[in-house]
Each structure stands twice: as C-alpha cells, then as structure tokens.
N, C-alpha and C positions, 0 to 999 in steps of 0.2 A: 370547347364544351358548349352544349346547348343549354338554354335556360333551365329546362327540366333536370338536366344533369347537375346543375348547380344547386337546385332545390333538394335533390336526393342527397348530394354530398353534405349540405347543410344539416339535413335531418339526421343523417348517420353521425356526423360529428356531435350534434346536440345530444343524441342518444348516448354516445360514448361518454360525453362529459357528465351527464346525469347519472349514468351507471357507475362511473368511477367515483363520483362524489358519494354515492351510497355505500360503496365498498369501503372508502376511507373512514366513514363513520362507524362501521362495524368492527374495525380493527381494535385490538386491545393489547396492552403490554403483557407479555407472557412471563418475563423475568427481569429483574434488575441485578446486574452483575457488577461487583466492585472491581475497578481497575486502578492503575497507578495514578499519580498526580498529573493533571493537565493532559488528558488524552487528546492527540492531535491528528491521528490517522488510523485507519482500520482497513484490514484486508481479510478475505475469506478463502480458505482452501476447500472447495466444494467436494473434493475427493476424500479428504480425511475428516470433514465436518469440524474443522478448527478455525477459530477466529483469532486474528492477531491485532492487538491495539498498541500503537506506539504512544508511550506516555512521556511527554517532554520533561517532566520532573518539576522540581521546585525552581526558585530563582537561580540557583547555582547548578541545577540539574541534579544529580546523575539520573538519567532516565532508565526506563525499563520497557520491555515489551510484555504485555499480558497475553498469555495464551489461554484461550477459552475452549473447552470441549463443548461443541454444539449439541451433543446428546445429553450431557449431564449438567451443563453450565458450570462445572468445576473449572477453576482457573489457577494458574501459576504464573509467576513473574520471572522473566529472564533479564538479568542485569546486563545492559549494553553500555553503561557509562554514558557520559556526555549528555547530549540533548537530541534524542531521536525525533525526527520530524516527518518521516515518510516510511511506509512499509508496503511491500509487495510480495506476492506469493507466486511461485511457479508450481502449479498443481501436478505437473508431470514428474518433476524431480523432488518435490516436497522440500524445496529450499525457500527460506524466507529472507528477503533482502530488506535491510533497515539502513536508512540514511540519517545522518545527523551532523551536528557541529559540536564544537568545544569538547574535543577529546572523546568522541564515541568509542574510539579504539585505544584509549589510554595515551594518546598523542595530542599535543595541542592543536594539531591540524584538523581539518574536517575529515570525515571518514564514513565508511560503510562496514557493516558486518553482515555475514551470511549465517543464518541459523538453520541447523538440520531440523526439519519439522518432526521427525520421528523421535529425536532425543532431546529437543529444545536446548542443544548445545551449540555454541558459536564454533563454526568450522572454518571460517575464513574472515580475515580482516583486510580491508582495502583502504589505503590512504588516498584521499582525493582532496587536494588543497583548494579545489574550485567550489566547494560548498554544495554537495549534493542535496537536491531538494525534492526530487520525485523520481519515480520509476515507471517503466512500462515493460512488461514481461512478454516475450514471444516464446511460448511453450513449444512451438514447432521447431524453431531453430536453436533453442536454448540460449538465446541472447537476451540481455537485459539492457534497456536503454535508460540513461541517467541524465536528468537535467540538473542545472545548478543555479546558485544565487549569484556567483561572481563573474562568470564568463557569458556575455550576451550571445545567445543563440547557439552555444556550443552544446552538443549532445555527445556523451561518451557511451561506449558499448562495453559491457561486461560479457565475457565468454563464460556461460554457466557451467561448462565442463571443467574449466580450470579456475573459476572464480577470480579472474584477473581482468584488468582493464586492457582492452585490445585495440581500441580505435577511438579517435575523436572525430566527430563529424562537424566540420566548420559550418558557420551560417551561410545560407545561400546555395549549398550543394544540392543539386537535383539529380 
C-alpha cells in the first residue's frame, strides 16, 4: 500500500467508528421479558421469530428453556430438568438442541434434549456422559456438532434426521 492508501483507510475506519458510536447511543430497550432463573445461553430462530433461552435454574437446578415469541414477546417455559447450559437452533428443521448436566434427561449422567420448535415438546433425549457444553448447527447437512467439558478436544456429531450421536471426532483429525 502507498502512504495515501493508508491515509484513506485510516479515514474510512475513523468514520466507521464514529458512525457506529452514534448508532449505539440511539438504541433503546424495546421490552423486558421475564425468563427462568439464571439464564446462561440464548439462540434465535430467524424463520419462526422465536427466541430460546437456556435457564440454568437454582443451585439444585432443575432448569428450563424459555421460548419467546419475537412478535408478541409472550413467553412460555419448557421443563428440561437438570442444568441446561447451551442451546442451539436449526432453522431449517425447527429443532432446538439443549445441552446440560446433572440429569437434564432424568438420568444422573450428562445429556441433551431436542425440542420441536412447532410444539415446544421434547422429541428426543440423548445421553452423553462427556458433559456437552456447546453446539454448532449445520443446517445444510442436518448435522449438529457438540463440544464437551470432560473430553479434551473431542467433538461429537448428532445426525439431525435421527437425533442420534453418530460420530466422535478425535483431537488432531484434519
């Protein structure tokens, strides 16, 4: 880059910073929506305009997922038991994936539940003793990737069509 290009880049970046600072000042809170105890994760389905909040619960849990209608701000809670700590949405299938610990699925092990976004009903439970901690959803392949607390570097794959764990990817695999 030539010196004049650096000056132009600096001016453009400065303008963007000033512009974004002004926009942030103009933002206001539109609504405050009550959710469950200790909300720890949030996901949005842009297709259905619903927001999902994983509520860890009290000291002994049992947690919930609050479902918020983005149009009306009306909310309802789905009991998932245990201590939910992550939530992800597949907007194509309208499935909501919730990970947690301490009996999320009524079992002393770690687990995951799958909620049908149309009915807010749990449609699948997955036992995962490795302590699922987060998700990434690939809507194109209908695969859900799960990280965990207990196994360093291990990533598991859920087949969204069958809601079953299908594969574990060990660390270092390229």
